MIRO-696093 format. One record per residue: residue in three letters; x, y, z of N, C-alpha, C in turn. Coordinates in steps of 0.2 Angstrom, whole numbers, plus 5000, padded with zeros to 4 digits. Example, Ala and Ser with C-alpha at 12.3 -4.5 7.8 and 13.67 -1.06 7.14 Angstrom:
REM MIRO-696093
Ala506649725039506249785039506649845039/Ser506449895035506849955036506450005039/
REM end
This chain:
REM MIRO-696093
Met484250084896484850054902484750144903/Ala484950154910485050174915485750204917/Ala485950274914486750284916486850314922/Ala487250314928487350354932487550414931/Val487350464934487550544933487650564940/Val488350604942488550624948488650694946/Thr488150754949488450804950488650854954/Pro489050904956489750904959489250944968/Ser488650974965488150984972487950924977/Gly487950864974487650804976487950754975/Leu488650744977489150684976489050624982/Glu488550644985488650594991487650544989/Asp487450584985486650544983486850514978/Gly485950464975486250434969485750464966/Val486050484958485850524953485750464948/Ser485250484944485050434938484750474931/Arg485050454927484850484920484650444913/Ser484250444909484150394906484550414898/Arg484850364895485350374891484950414885/Gly484350374885483850374878483550444875/Glu483350474882483150524881482950564887/Gly483250624889483150664895483750684898/Ala484350684891484950694894485450754898/Gly484650784896485050844901484650864908/Glu484150804911483850814915483950794921/Val484150794927484550754933483950754939/Val483850684942483450674946483650654951/Val483650674956484150644964483750604968/Glu483950544969483650504970484150484977/Arg483950504984484250484990483950424992/Gly484650364992484350304997484750275001/Pro484850195002485350195005485950165003/Gly485650184993486350164989486750194988/Ala486650264990487150314990487750304989/Ala488250284994488750274997488850234990/Tyr488550204986488950144981488550154978/His488650224974488450274969488950294964/Met489550304969490150304963490450234958/Phe490350184961490350114958490050104950/Val489250124950488950124947489250174938/Val489350254942489750304938490350244935/Met490750244939491250204938491350154932/Glu490850114933490550044926490250084921/Asp489850154922489550184916490150214914/Leu490550224916491450274913491650224907/Val491650184911492250124907491850114901/Glu491250084901490750074895490550144888/Lys490850194892490650254887491550244885/Leu492050244887492650244886492750194881/Lys492250114881492550074875492150124869/Leu491550134872491350154865491650224860/Leu492150254864492550304864493250254858/Arg493250204860493950154858494650194860/Tyr494350204867494950214871495550154870/Glu495450104869495950044870496350034863/Glu496150064857496650084853497050144851/Asp496650194855496850254852497350274859/Leu497250274865497250284871497850234873/Leu497850184876497950144880498650094875/Arg498550074870498950054865499450084863/Lys499250174861499950194862500250204866/Asn500150234871500450244877500750174882/Asn500550104880500650044883500550074889/Leu499750084890499650054897498950024898/Lys499149974904498349924904497949964906/Pro497249924905496649944904496549954912/Pro496250004914495550034922495249944922/Ser495049934927494549884930493949934931/Arg493449914930492749934933492749964940/His493149964943493150014949493550034950/Tyr493950054945494850084946494650134948/Phe494450184948494550264950494050254957/Ala493650204959493150204965493550184972/Leu493950154969494250124976495050154977/Pro495450154980496150164982496450124981/Thr496950124976497450054976498150084976/Asn498150154970499050164969498850224969/Pro498750274972498750374972499150384965/Gly499650384965500050414962499950384952/Glu499950314953499650304947499150314944/Gln498650304949497850344947497850414946/Phe498150454950498250514947498450524940/Tyr499050494940499150474930498850474927/Met498450424929497850414924497450454923/Phe497050484930496750524926496850584924/Phe497550614925497450664921497550644911/Thr497750584910498050554906497450554903/Leu496550524905495950504901495950564901/Ala495950604906495450684905495650734900/Ala496550744897496850764891496650724885/Trp496550654887496350634881495450654877/Leu495150664882494450644881494150714882/Ile494850764882494750844880494850844873/Asn495350814871495550814865495050784861/Lys494650724864494150684859493750754857/Ala493350764863492850824864493050894859/Gly493650904856493550974850494051014853/Arg494251004860494751064861495451024863/Pro495951074858496551054860496751084868/Phe497151014871497351024877498050984877/Glu498551004879499150964880499350904884/Gln499650844882499650804887499950804893/Pro499850824900500250834904500850764905/Gln501450804909501850764910501850714916/Glu502350664917502450654927502750714930/Tyr503050754929503350784931503050874932/Asp502550894928502150964930501850954935/Asp501851004937501251024944500751034944/Pro500550964948499950954948499450984949/Asn499451024954499051104954498851124948/Ala499151154945499051184939498751134934/Thr499051034932498451024930497750994932/Ile497851014939496851014939496751064938/Ser496951104938496751194936496251194930/Asn496751174927496751174920496151134915/Ile496151084917495751014919494951034919/Leu494851074926494351104929494151184925/Ser494451204923494451264918494051234912/Glu494251184909493951154902493351114905/Leu493251094909492651064912492151144913/Arg492251164916491751234915491851264909/Ser492151264905492151294899491451254893/Phe491251184897490851154894490151174895/Gly490051194901489551214905489351154911/Arg489951124913489751094918490051124925/Thr489651114930489751154936490451094940/Ala490551134942491351104946491451144952/Asp490951134959490851184966491151124970/Phe491851114970492051054974492751084974/Pro493151104979493951104980494251054975/Pro494951104970495251054968495650994972/Ser495851004977496250964980495950884983/Lys495250884978494850814979495050774974/Leu495150804970495650784965496250754965/Lys496750794968497350764968497550684971/Ser497150654976497150604975496950534971/Gly496850554966496550514959496050464961/Tyr495750464966495150424965494550444970/Gly494050424968493450454972492750484969/Ala492350514971491450514968491850574962/His492350634964492550694962492850674955/Val493250634957493650604949493450574943/Cys492750524947492150494943491750534938/Tyr491550594943491250634940491550684936/Val492150684934492650734932492750704925/Leu492750634925492950604919492250594913/Asp491850574919490950534916490850604911/Cys491050674915490850724911491150734905/Leu491650744905492150744897492150684894/Ala492050624897491750544891491050594888/Glu490750604891489750624890490050684883/Glu490250724886490550794878491050754873/Ala491350704874491650674869491250634866/Leu490550594869490250574865489750614860/Lys489650674862489150724860489650734853/Tyr490250774853490550774848490950744844/Thr490750674845490750624840490050584837/Gly489450634840488750624836488750544837/Phe488750524846488350484846487950474851/Thr487350444848486650464853486450414857/Trp486050394862485850334866485350334862/Lys485050234860484250224857484150184862/Arg483450154861483350114863483550044862/Pro483449984866483849934864483149914859/Thr483549854854482949834849483149754850/Tyr482649724854482849644854482249604851/Pro482749564847482649504841482049474844/Val481649484837480949414837481149354838/Glu481049304842481249234843480649204838/Glu481149154834480549104828480549044833/Leu479949004832479948944834480348884828/Glu481048864829481348834825481148764825/Glu481048724819480948654820481348594824/Glu481348584829481848544832482148484828/Thr482848514824483148454823483648424825/Val483348354825483948284829484648264826/Ala485248294829485748264825485848194823/Glu486148154819486248074819486448074823/Asp486748044826487248004829487647954830/Asp488047944828488747894826488447844832/Ala488347844838488147794841487547764842/Glu487147794837486247764836486447684832/Leu486147634835486147594832485747544830/Thr485647514826484947444823484947414828/Leu484447364829484447294833484747264833/Asn484947254823485247184823485947204826/Thr486247284825487047274826486947264833/Val486347294837486547284845486447204845/Asp486247174845486147104844486747084842/Glu487147084838487947054837488347084841/Glu488447164844488847174850488747144855/Phe488047144857487847084862488247034865/Val488146994858488446904856489146924856/Glu489546964854490246964854490446984861/Glu490147024865490247044869490046994877/Glu489846954875489646894879490146854882/Thr490546844877491046794878491746844881/Asp491746904880492246944885492046974890/Asn491447004891491447024898490747014899/Glu490646964906489746914908489546974911/Glu489847034913489447104917488947104912/Asn489147124907488847164901488147114897/Phe487947084901487247034897486647054899/Ile486447044893485647044892485346984890/Asp484646954895484546904894483946914890/Leu483946894884483546894877482846854880/Ser482946804881482146784883481746824888/Val481946834893481646894896481346934892/Leu481946974887481547044884480947024877/Lys480946944875480446934871479746894874/Ala480046884880479346874885478946944886/Gln479246984889479247064888478747094883/Thr479147084879478747094870478147074869/Tyr478047014872477546994868477046984873/Arg477147024880476447024884476547114882/Leu476747144881476447204877476147224870/Asp476347164867475947144859475447124861/Met475247084865474547044867474247104871/Asn474547154874473947184878473847254871/Glu474247274869474247324863473647304858/Ser473747244855473147174853472447194855/Ala472447184861471747184865471647244863/Lys471847304866471647374865471547384859/Gln471847384852471647384846470947364844/Glu470947304847470147264846469747314850/Asp469747354854469247404857469347464851/Ile469847484850469647564846469647534841/Leu469147584838469047564830468947614827/Glu468947684830469247734827469747784830/Ser470447814827470747844830470547914831/Thr470747944836470548014837471148054838/Thr471648034837472548054840472448114833/Asp472648184834473048214830473648224826/Ala473748214820474148184816474748244819/Ala474648314820475348344821475448354829/Glu474948334834475148314840475548244840/Trp475148214835475848144835476548154833/Ser476448184828477148214825477648234832/Leu477448284831477548324839478048264845/Glu477548214847477848184851478248124851/Val478348124843478848064841479448114838/Glu479248154839480248194840480348234845/Arg479848224851480048234855480248164861/Val480048114859480248054862480648034858/Leu480848054851481448014846482248004851/Pro482448054852483148064856483248014862/Gln482548004863482747954868482547874869/Leu482447854860482347804858483147754855/Lys483547794855484247784853484647754858/Val484947694855485347664858486047684860/Thr486647704865487147724862487447684869/Ile488047684864488647634869488947674873/Arg489347694877489947714881490447674881/Thr490847724879491647704876492147664884/Asp492447634882492847634889493447664890/Asn493547684894494147744895494747724895/Lys494447654899495347624900495647594893/Asp495347614887495547604880496047654877/Trp496747604878497347634876497247674869/Arg496947654864496747704858496547764861/Ile496047764865495747824868496147894871/His496647864876497247894879497547924872/Val497747884867498447894862497947974861/Asp497447944857496948004855497148074859/Gln496848064866496648124869497448144869/Met498048104869498648134870498948184863/His498548174858498848184853498348264853/Gln497548244853497448314857497548374862/His497948324865498148374870498748424868/Lys499248404865500048404860499648464856/Ser499148444852498948494847498748564850/Gly498248554854498148614859498548654864/Ile499148604865499848644867500148684863/Glu500148644857500648674853500248734849/Ser499648744849499348794849499248854853/Ala499148844859499248874864499948904865/Leu500448874864501148884864501248924859/Lys501248944854501248994849500849054850/Glu500249054852499949104854500249114860/Thr500549094866500749114871501449154871/Lys501749124865502449134865502449214863/Gly502049224858501849274854501749344859/Leu501249324863501049364868501749394871/Leu502049334875502549344879503249384875/Asp503149384869503749414867503549464865/Lys502849484864502549574864502549594871/Leu502549554875502649594882503249584884/His503749564883504549564883504749634878/Ser504549644872504649694871504249754873/Glu503849764877503549804881503949834886/Ile504049774890504449774895505249844892/Ser505649794889506049814887506049904885/Arg505549924881505449994878505150024884/Thr504749984890504650034895505250034899/Leu506050004901506350014904506850064899/Glu506950054893507250104891506950174891/Lys506350174892505850244894506050274902/Ile506250224905506250234913507050244913/Gly507550234908508050254908508250294906/Ser507950334900508050394898507750464901/Arg507150424905506850484909507450504915/Glu507650424918508150444924508650494920/Lys509050484916509650534912509250604910/Tyr508550594910508550654907508450704916/Ile507950684919508050704926508750724928/Asn509150684929509850694933510050744927/Asn509950764920510450804917510150864920/Gln509350864921508950914924509050954930/Leu509250914934509350914940510050924944/Glu510550924940511050934942511250974944/His511151024941511251104945511051104954/Leu510351084953510151074957510251044966/Val510450994962510950934965511650954969/Gln512050994963512651024966512351074969/Glu511851134971511651174975511651124982/Tyr511251074982511151034988511551014992/Arg512250994987512650984990512951024995/Ala513251094988513551154994513051174999/Ala512351184998512051185006512151125011/Gln512151075010512151045015513051045017/Ala513451075013514351075015514251125020/Gln513851185018513651225022513351235028/Leu512851185030512751155034513051135039/Ser513451085037513651045040514251115044/Glu514551155041514951195043514751245047/Ala514051255047513851305053513651245059/Arg513351195058513451165064514351165069/Glu514651155065515451125068515151195072/Arg515151255068515351335072514651335077/Tyr514451305078513851315083513951255088/Gln514451205086514651175091515051195097/Gln515351225092516151255093515551315099/Gly515351355096514951415102514751405106/Asn514351345106514151305111514451285117/Gly515151255116515651245119515951295122/Gly515951365119516151415124515851445129/Val515151445126514451475130514551445135/Thr514551365135514451325142515151345147/Glu515651365142516351375147516151445150/Arg516051475146515851545150515451535156/Thr514751505154514251515160514651465164/Arg514951425164515351405171515751455174/Leu516151495171516551545173516051615176/Leu515751605174515051675176514951635185/Ser514751565184514451545190514951555195/Glu515651545193516151555197516351605200/Val516251645197516551735197515651745202/Thr515151715199514651725206514751695213/Glu514851665215514951645218515351665223/Glu516051685219516451735223516251805226/Leu515751825221515551885223515151885228/Glu514751835230514351825235514851825240/Lys515251785242515751775246515951855248/Val516251875243516551945244515951985247/Lys515351995244514952015248514652025255/Gln514651945257514651945261515051955268/Glu515651935265516351985270516452025272/Met516152105265516052145267515552185270/Glu515052135269514352145276514552135284/Glu514952085282515152055289515652125292/Lys515952145289516652205289516252265292/Gly515852275287515252335288515052335297/Ser514752285296514252275302514752285309/Ser515552235308515752245313515852325315/Met516252355310516452415309516052455314/Thr515452465313515152515317514852485325/Asp515152435327515152385333515652395337/Gly515652405345516452395348516252335350/Ala516152275346516352205350517052195347/Pro517152215341518052185340518552215344/Leu518652285347518852305351518852275359/Val518352275361518252195367518852155365/Lys518752115359518952065357519652045359/Ile519852125355520552145356520752135361/Lys520452195366520852185373520752105377/Gln520252085374520452015378520951965376/Ser520851975369521551935365522251975367/Leu522352015370522852045373523052025379/Thr522452025384522552005389522751925391/Lys522351885387522451835386523251815383/Leu523451865379524151835377524751875382/Lys524551905388525051935392525051875398/Gln524551845400524351785404524651715400/Glu524751715394525151665390525951675391/Thr526051735390526751765389527151745395/Ile526551755402526851765408526951685411/Gln526451645408526751565409527351535406/Met527251565399527751525395528351565396/Asp528651615402529151635406529251585411/Ile528851575414528851535421529151465420/Arg528851455414529051395411529851355408/Ile529751445405530551435403531151455408/Gly530951465413531351495419531451405422/Val530951385424531051315426531551275421/Val531351275414531651235411532551245412/Glu532651305410533251345412533551315418/His533251335423533551295430533651205431/Thr533151205429533251115427533851115424/Leu533951145418534551125414535151125417/Leu535251195422535851205423535951165430/Gln535551135434535551075438535751025434/Ser535651015427535950945425536650945423/Lys536751035421537351035417537951025424/Leu537751055429538051075437538150985439/Lys537750945439537750895442538250845437/Glu538250845430538650815426539350845426/Lys539450905428540350935429540550905434/Ser540050885439540250875446540550795445/Asn539950755439540250695441540850685437/Met541050735432541850715427542350735431/Thr542450785436542950785440543050745447/Arg542550715449542650675452542950595449/Asp542850575442543050555440543950565437/Met543850615437544550625433545050615442/His545050635447545250615454545250545455/Ala544850505454544650435455545250395450/Thr545650345454546050305452545750245449/Val545350235452544750165446544250175446/Ile543950195439543450195437542850155439/Pro542250135442541850095442541550075434/Glu541450015434540949975428540450035426/Ser539950045430539450085431539450145429/Ala539950195433540150255429540250255421/Ile540850195420540950205412540350205408/Gly539850145411539250155406538750215407/Ser538850245411538550325410538750375405/Tyr539450365403539550425397539850385393/
REM end
């Protein structure tokens, strides 16, 4: 049987090697099936692990389920696959005679992988691929490492591959078991006579059978008269009789509608269910105990992790508090920066206005236009003053006339004996 071996320099190619001979010779075979070669390596690895009795020595002690035939060839759960990988690798290294401490789940994966590769190189195996290829827990490199370690473990235990020995098949005489359903002719006649009254469907015409038998006997007697001497071999005759004998049996099929058969079947099913229930109950109890142990182990592991990481959690909380305080200070500082930026923009605008005014004043100081404007303004003010004086004089004259008129009216009214109603209304 050919075992598949993968070398680190040709992981993508198909490599085959004979188990019985030439264990150290590697023959590279490139072909369209190279992409599926790691599946063959994985199946071969499972067979080697079974030869090393890994189910009793490893899986049951650690409460692990056995991997499938393509477990490390396909990605299913990288964390679980990586844990299974370094567990199997550590066990195989110990099986190969090298002391190797069993890694734990919280160990550094890079350190674990480097230790496994160093042990692999100490066996004389090549590992010219980056260690990160093993961190995923599946793939051709993982299958290669485990397969090499399994071979070294088999060598250390003294196991050797041998050619298969096929047993020589001997021709045995066919033994025809006597069937309880075999009946004689008299029994058949009696049962058919009894069933004629009960069931008309199962009816056999005996007269027709007798006529056919008589014709066959007449033909045989006519042939016997022609044959004077037999030329048939006795051995061939016995073989033919043994061949035809099972076909000569008369069997009667039982009626499935019979209630006795149903009762017997019920008893058989009941006994089968009870036996299966006992076995299943034991398995379920075992599964329950394993789950309970696993839950206890998980709880203890959680407590251990919490105790180990308590100071880190406190440091993390303190760092979170410091971070929140720094964020608050940052927000306050950011608000102050925004306010100062706004003030700076306002001051810049005012500065621009002042600069513009200064430029205008500087340009006006060197120019005579302001003097001209002042003279024009003075002239305009003088004209407006004259106009206002004239208007004031006119208003004063009008006011004096009105006062004089009012005074004359009052004097006339004082000397008059009768004041007219129209004059009264004017006051």
